[in-house]
DSSP file (Angstrom, degrees, kcal/mol; ACC not computed):
  #  RESIDUE AA STRUCTURE BP1 BP2  ACC     N-H-->O    O-->H-N    N-H-->O    O-->H-N    TCO  KAPPA ALPHA  PHI   PSI    X-CA   Y-CA   Z-CA
    1    1 A M              0   0    0      0, 0.0     2,-0.6     0, 0.0    61,-0.2   0.000 360.0 360.0 360.0 127.0    0.0    0.0    0.0
    2    2 A T     >  -     0   0    0     59,-2.5     4,-1.4     1,-0.1    62,-0.1  -0.928 360.0-169.1-103.8 109.3    1.4    3.4   -1.1
    3    3 A V  H  > S+     0   0    0     -2,-0.6     4,-2.4     1,-0.2     5,-0.2   0.799  83.1  62.4 -78.2 -24.3   -0.2    6.1    1.0
    4    4 A D  H  > S+     0   0    0      2,-0.2     4,-2.6     1,-0.2    -1,-0.2   0.947 106.0  44.8 -56.1 -51.5    1.2    8.8   -1.2
    5    5 A L  H  > S+     0   0    0      1,-0.2     4,-3.0     2,-0.2    -1,-0.2   0.873 110.5  54.0 -63.7 -39.5   -0.7    7.6   -4.2
    6    6 A I  H  X S+     0   0    0     -4,-1.4     4,-2.3     2,-0.2    -1,-0.2   0.937 111.8  45.9 -62.2 -44.6   -4.0    7.1   -2.2
    7    7 A I  H  X S+     0   0    0     -4,-2.4     4,-2.0     2,-0.2    -2,-0.2   0.942 114.4  45.7 -70.5 -42.2   -3.8   10.8   -1.0
    8    8 A I  H  X S+     0   0    0     -4,-2.6     4,-2.2     1,-0.2    -1,-0.2   0.927 113.7  51.5 -63.9 -41.1   -2.9   12.2   -4.5
    9    9 A G  H  X S+     0   0    0     -4,-3.0     4,-2.4     1,-0.2    -1,-0.2   0.894 108.8  50.4 -62.9 -38.9   -5.8   10.0   -5.9
   10   10 A A  H  X S+     0   0    0     -4,-2.3     4,-2.0     2,-0.2    -1,-0.2   0.867 109.3  51.5 -67.4 -34.8   -8.2   11.4   -3.3
   11   11 A I  H  X S+     0   0    0     -4,-2.0     4,-2.2     2,-0.2    -2,-0.2   0.906 110.9  47.9 -64.4 -43.3   -7.2   14.9   -4.2
   12   12 A F  H  X S+     0   0    0     -4,-2.2     4,-2.8     1,-0.2    -2,-0.2   0.914 111.5  50.6 -64.2 -42.0   -7.9   14.2   -7.8
   13   13 A L  H  X S+     0   0    0     -4,-2.4     4,-2.2     2,-0.2    -2,-0.2   0.854 110.4  48.5 -64.7 -35.5  -11.2   12.6   -7.0
   14   14 A V  H  X S+     0   0    0     -4,-2.0     4,-2.5     2,-0.2    -1,-0.2   0.904 112.8  48.1 -74.0 -36.8  -12.3   15.5   -5.0
   15   15 A M  H  X S+     0   0    0     -4,-2.2     4,-2.6     2,-0.2     5,-0.4   0.906 110.9  51.9 -66.1 -39.3  -11.3   18.0   -7.7
   16   16 A G  H  X>S+     0   0    0     -4,-2.8     4,-2.6    34,-0.2     5,-0.5   0.907 111.3  46.2 -59.9 -41.0  -13.1   15.9  -10.2
   17   17 A F  I  X>S+     0   0    0     -4,-2.2     5,-1.9     3,-0.2     4,-1.7   0.930 114.0  47.9 -68.8 -42.7  -16.2   15.9   -8.2
   18   18 A L  I  <5S+     0   0    0     -4,-2.5     6,-2.7     3,-0.2    -2,-0.2   0.899 122.9  34.0 -63.3 -43.2  -16.1   19.7   -7.5
   19   19 A V  I  <5S+     0   0    0     -4,-2.6     4,-0.5     4,-0.2    -2,-0.2   0.943 125.9  38.4 -80.2 -50.3  -15.4   20.5  -11.2
   20   20 A G  I  <5S+     0   0    0     -4,-2.6    -3,-0.2    -5,-0.4    -2,-0.2   0.896 130.9  20.7 -69.3 -49.8  -17.5   17.8  -12.9
   21   21 A V  I  <<S+     0   0    0     -4,-1.7    -3,-0.2    -5,-0.5    -4,-0.1   0.856 131.3  37.6 -97.5 -41.1  -20.6   17.5  -10.7
   22   22 A K  S   <S-     0   0    0     -5,-1.9    -3,-0.2    21,-0.1    -4,-0.1   0.473  97.1-132.9 -91.6   0.0  -20.7   20.8   -8.8
   23   23 A K        +     0   0    0     -4,-0.5     2,-1.9    -6,-0.3     3,-0.3   0.779  46.4 158.9  55.2  36.3  -19.5   22.8  -11.8
   24   24 A M    >   +     0   0    0     -6,-2.7     3,-1.6     1,-0.2    -1,-0.2  -0.484   5.4 157.5 -83.6  68.5  -16.9   24.8   -9.7
   25   25 A T  G >   +     0   0    0     -2,-1.9     3,-2.3     1,-0.3    -1,-0.2   0.730  57.5  79.1 -69.2 -19.3  -14.8   25.7  -12.8
   26   26 A W  G 3  S+     0   0    0      1,-0.3    -1,-0.3    -3,-0.3     5,-0.1   0.662  79.1  71.4 -62.4 -12.5  -13.3   28.6  -11.1
   27   27 A L  G <  S+     0   0    0     -3,-1.6    -1,-0.3   -12,-0.1     2,-0.2   0.689  77.5  99.8 -69.9 -19.8  -11.0   26.1   -9.4
   28   28 A L  S X  S-     0   0    0     -3,-2.3     3,-1.4    -4,-0.2     2,-0.3  -0.502  83.2-118.4 -71.0 130.3   -9.2   25.6  -12.8
   29   29 A A  T 3  S+     0   0    0      1,-0.2    -1,-0.1    -2,-0.2    -2,-0.1  -0.536  96.3   9.2 -72.7 130.2   -6.0   27.6  -13.0
   30   30 A G  T 3  S+     0   0    0     -2,-0.3     2,-0.4     1,-0.3    -1,-0.2   0.623  86.9 160.7  77.7  14.4   -6.2   30.1  -15.8
   31   31 A Y    <   -     0   0    0     -3,-1.4     2,-0.5    -5,-0.1    -1,-0.3  -0.536  19.3-172.6 -74.4 126.9   -9.9   29.6  -16.4
   32   32 A N    >>  -     0   0    0     -2,-0.4     3,-1.7     1,-0.1     4,-0.7  -0.920  10.9-162.4-123.6 105.6  -11.5   32.5  -18.3
   33   33 A Q  G >4 S+     0   0    0     -2,-0.5     3,-0.7     1,-0.3    -1,-0.1   0.819  87.9  59.6 -60.9 -33.0  -15.3   32.1  -18.4
   34   34 A K  G 34 S+     0   0    0      1,-0.2    -1,-0.3    58,-0.0    58,-0.0   0.754 105.5  48.8 -66.3 -23.7  -15.6   34.7  -21.3
   35   35 A R  G <4 S+     0   0    0     -3,-1.7    57,-2.9    56,-0.1     2,-0.4   0.582  88.7  97.5 -95.2  -8.2  -13.3   32.6  -23.7
   36   36 A V  B <<  -A   91   0A   0     -3,-0.7     3,-0.3    -4,-0.7    55,-0.2  -0.665  53.4-165.2 -84.9 125.0  -15.0   29.2  -23.2
   37   37 A K  S    S+     0   0    0     53,-2.8     2,-0.5    -2,-0.4    -1,-0.2   0.950  83.8  20.9 -73.3 -47.5  -17.6   28.1  -25.8
   38   38 A D     >  +     0   0    0     52,-0.4     4,-1.9     1,-0.1    -1,-0.3  -0.875  63.0 177.3-125.3  92.6  -19.3   25.3  -23.9
   39   39 A Q  H  > S+     0   0    0     -2,-0.5     4,-2.3    -3,-0.3     5,-0.1   0.820  81.9  55.6 -71.9 -30.1  -18.8   25.6  -20.2
   40   40 A E  H  > S+     0   0    0      2,-0.2     4,-2.0     1,-0.2    -1,-0.2   0.880 110.0  47.1 -62.1 -41.2  -20.9   22.5  -19.4
   41   41 A K  H  > S+     0   0    0      2,-0.2     4,-2.6     1,-0.2     5,-0.2   0.870 110.9  51.6 -71.8 -40.3  -18.8   20.4  -21.7
   42   42 A L  H  X S+     0   0    0     -4,-1.9     4,-2.6     2,-0.2     5,-0.4   0.938 110.1  49.3 -62.6 -46.5  -15.6   21.7  -20.2
   43   43 A A  H  X S+     0   0    0     -4,-2.3     4,-2.2     1,-0.2     5,-0.3   0.922 114.0  45.4 -56.1 -47.3  -16.8   20.9  -16.6
   44   44 A R  H  X S+     0   0    0     -4,-2.0     4,-2.3     2,-0.2    -1,-0.2   0.890 115.2  46.7 -62.7 -43.8  -17.7   17.4  -17.6
   45   45 A L  H  X S+     0   0    0     -4,-2.6     4,-2.3     2,-0.2    -2,-0.2   0.959 117.6  39.7 -66.4 -53.5  -14.6   16.7  -19.5
   46   46 A V  H  X S+     0   0    0     -4,-2.6     4,-2.4    -5,-0.2    -2,-0.2   0.882 118.0  49.5 -66.3 -40.9  -12.1   18.1  -16.9
   47   47 A G  H  X S+     0   0    0     -4,-2.2     4,-2.2    -5,-0.4    -1,-0.2   0.920 111.9  47.4 -64.6 -45.4  -14.1   16.6  -14.0
   48   48 A G  H  X S+     0   0    0     -4,-2.3     4,-2.6    -5,-0.3    -2,-0.2   0.889 112.1  49.3 -65.8 -38.4  -14.3   13.3  -15.6
   49   49 A T  H  X S+     0   0    0     -4,-2.3     4,-2.9     2,-0.2     5,-0.3   0.942 112.1  49.1 -59.7 -50.7  -10.5   13.2  -16.5
   50   50 A F  H  X S+     0   0    0     -4,-2.4     4,-2.1     1,-0.2   -34,-0.2   0.859 111.7  49.8 -63.3 -34.2   -9.6   14.2  -12.9
   51   51 A G  H  X S+     0   0    0     -4,-2.2     4,-2.6     2,-0.2    -1,-0.2   0.932 111.5  47.5 -66.4 -46.0  -11.9   11.5  -11.6
   52   52 A L  H  X S+     0   0    0     -4,-2.6     4,-2.4     1,-0.2     5,-0.2   0.938 113.5  47.8 -66.4 -43.4  -10.4    8.8  -13.8
   53   53 A V  H  X S+     0   0    0     -4,-2.9     4,-2.6     1,-0.2     5,-0.3   0.944 112.1  50.9 -57.5 -47.1   -6.9    9.9  -12.9
   54   54 A G  H  X S+     0   0    0     -4,-2.1     4,-2.7    -5,-0.3    -2,-0.2   0.932 111.4  46.5 -52.9 -51.8   -7.9    9.9   -9.2
   55   55 A I  H  X S+     0   0    0     -4,-2.6     4,-2.2     1,-0.2    -1,-0.2   0.861 112.8  49.5 -67.6 -35.5   -9.4    6.4   -9.3
   56   56 A A  H  X S+     0   0    0     -4,-2.4     4,-2.3    -5,-0.2    -1,-0.2   0.909 113.6  45.5 -70.8 -38.1   -6.3    5.0  -11.2
   57   57 A L  H  X S+     0   0    0     -4,-2.6     4,-2.0    -5,-0.2    -2,-0.2   0.923 114.0  49.6 -74.1 -40.2   -3.8    6.5   -8.8
   58   58 A G  H  X S+     0   0    0     -4,-2.7     4,-1.8    -5,-0.3    -2,-0.2   0.893 111.0  49.5 -66.2 -37.3   -5.9    5.3   -5.7
   59   59 A I  H  X S+     0   0    0     -4,-2.2     4,-2.7     2,-0.2     5,-0.2   0.919 111.2  48.8 -64.2 -45.5   -6.2    1.8   -7.1
   60   60 A C  H  X>S+     0   0    0     -4,-2.3     5,-2.9     1,-0.2     4,-1.1   0.815 111.0  52.1 -64.0 -29.0   -2.4    1.7   -7.7
   61   61 A G  H  <5S+     0   0    0     -4,-2.0   -59,-2.5     3,-0.2    -1,-0.2   0.853 111.7  44.3 -70.7 -36.2   -1.9    2.9   -4.2
   62   62 A V  H  <5S+     0   0    0     -4,-1.8    -2,-0.2   -61,-0.2    -3,-0.2   0.903 112.7  51.1 -74.0 -42.9   -4.1    0.3   -2.7
   63   63 A V  H  <5S-     0   0    0     -4,-2.7    -1,-0.2    -5,-0.2    -2,-0.2   0.794 116.4-113.5 -69.2 -26.6   -2.6   -2.5   -4.8
   64   64 A G  T  <5 +     0   0    0     -4,-1.1     2,-0.7    -5,-0.2    -3,-0.2   0.781  45.6 175.3 101.4  31.2    1.0   -1.4   -3.8
   65   65 A F      < -     0   0    0     -5,-2.9    -1,-0.2     1,-0.2   -60,-0.1  -0.606   7.0-173.7 -71.9 116.0    2.4   -0.2   -7.2
   66   66 A T        +     0   0    0     -2,-0.7     2,-1.9     1,-0.2     3,-0.3   0.566  58.2  88.6 -93.2 -11.6    5.7    1.1   -6.1
   67   67 A Q    >>  +     0   0    0      1,-0.2     4,-1.8     2,-0.1     3,-1.4  -0.465  42.4 154.8 -91.6  72.9    7.0    2.7   -9.4
   68   68 A V  H 3>  +     0   0    0     -2,-1.9     4,-2.4     1,-0.3    -1,-0.2   0.856  66.8  67.1 -67.1 -32.7    5.5    6.1   -8.8
   69   69 A E  H 34 S+     0   0    0     -3,-0.3    -1,-0.3     1,-0.2    -2,-0.1   0.657 107.5  41.1 -63.7 -12.5    8.1    7.7  -11.1
   70   70 A T  H <> S+     0   0    0     -3,-1.4     4,-1.0     2,-0.1    -1,-0.2   0.770 116.3  47.8 -96.1 -38.6    6.5    5.8  -13.9
   71   71 A L  H  X S+     0   0    0     -4,-1.8     4,-2.4     2,-0.2     5,-0.2   0.941 105.1  53.1 -74.4 -49.4    2.9    6.4  -12.9
   72   72 A L  H  X S+     0   0    0     -4,-2.4     4,-3.0     1,-0.2     5,-0.3   0.925 105.3  54.2 -54.9 -47.0    2.8   10.1  -12.2
   73   73 A P  H  > S+     0   0    0      0, 0.0     4,-2.3     0, 0.0    -1,-0.2   0.905 109.4  50.2 -58.1 -38.8    4.3   11.2  -15.6
   74   74 A I  H  X S+     0   0    0     -4,-1.0     4,-2.2     2,-0.2    -2,-0.2   0.943 110.5  48.4 -58.3 -49.7    1.6    9.2  -17.3
   75   75 A A  H  X S+     0   0    0     -4,-2.4     4,-1.9     1,-0.2    -1,-0.2   0.888 114.7  46.6 -59.5 -43.4   -1.2   10.8  -15.2
   76   76 A L  H  X S+     0   0    0     -4,-3.0     4,-2.0    -5,-0.2    -1,-0.2   0.838 108.7  54.9 -63.0 -37.5    0.3   14.3  -16.0
   77   77 A G  H  X S+     0   0    0     -4,-2.3     4,-2.9    -5,-0.3    -2,-0.2   0.922 106.5  50.8 -63.3 -45.4    0.6   13.4  -19.7
   78   78 A V  H  X S+     0   0    0     -4,-2.2     4,-1.9     1,-0.2    -2,-0.2   0.922 112.3  46.6 -58.6 -44.9   -3.1   12.6  -19.8
   79   79 A I  H  X S+     0   0    0     -4,-1.9     4,-2.0     2,-0.2    -1,-0.2   0.860 110.2  53.8 -66.4 -32.0   -3.9   15.9  -18.2
   80   80 A L  H  X S+     0   0    0     -4,-2.0     4,-2.3     2,-0.2    -2,-0.2   0.947 108.0  50.9 -63.5 -52.5   -1.5   17.7  -20.6
   81   81 A L  H  X S+     0   0    0     -4,-2.9     4,-2.3     1,-0.2    -1,-0.2   0.858 109.2  50.2 -55.8 -37.9   -3.3   16.2  -23.5
   82   82 A Q  H  X S+     0   0    0     -4,-1.9     4,-2.9     2,-0.2    -1,-0.2   0.906 106.9  53.9 -64.3 -42.4   -6.6   17.3  -22.2
   83   83 A V  H  X S+     0   0    0     -4,-2.0     4,-2.3     2,-0.2    -2,-0.2   0.905 109.9  48.5 -57.1 -44.1   -5.3   20.8  -21.8
   84   84 A V  H  X S+     0   0    0     -4,-2.3     4,-2.0     2,-0.2    -2,-0.2   0.948 113.2  48.0 -62.8 -46.0   -4.3   20.8  -25.5
   85   85 A Y  H  X S+     0   0    0     -4,-2.3     4,-2.8     1,-0.2     5,-0.4   0.902 111.4  48.8 -61.2 -44.2   -7.7   19.5  -26.5
   86   86 A V  H  X>S+     0   0    0     -4,-2.9     4,-2.4     1,-0.2     5,-0.8   0.921 112.1  48.7 -60.9 -45.7   -9.6   22.0  -24.5
   87   87 A N  H  <5S+     0   0    0     -4,-2.3     4,-0.3    -5,-0.2    -1,-0.2   0.846 116.5  43.3 -68.8 -31.1   -7.6   24.9  -25.8
   88   88 A I  H  <5S+     0   0    0     -4,-2.0    -2,-0.2    -5,-0.2    -1,-0.2   0.919 128.2  23.7 -79.9 -45.9   -8.0   23.7  -29.4
   89   89 A K  H  <5S+     0   0    0     -4,-2.8    -3,-0.2    -5,-0.2    -2,-0.2   0.755 129.5  30.6 -99.1 -26.9  -11.8   22.8  -29.3
   90   90 A L  T  <5S+     0   0    0     -4,-2.4   -53,-2.8    -5,-0.4     2,-0.5   0.472  98.8  77.0-117.2   0.0  -13.4   24.8  -26.5
   91   91 A V  B   <  A   36   0A   0     -5,-0.8   -55,-0.2    -4,-0.3   -56,-0.1  -0.928 360.0 360.0-114.1 133.4  -11.6   28.0  -26.1
   92   92 A E              0   0    0    -57,-2.9   -56,-0.1    -2,-0.5    -1,-0.1   0.450 360.0 360.0 -86.0 360.0  -12.1   30.9  -28.6
């Protein structure tokens, strides 16, 4: 059991819930409401991605996956790809 991954996963899950379900998009860094075409889609997409990353990190923490230096760059890469997608498709 890796407590660090469980904590990071829980943080991502909470952020995913707040952004995806509660629509607290103001928590996103650099968020400008006037530039986003579809705010509902942005909240669902970012919240869902944060939730999936949180679940994956939490499961890896419970299972005892010890190669954190491999797992975290993959999670950050997924989030980076999402940032690029959002900037191309949803931001004017």
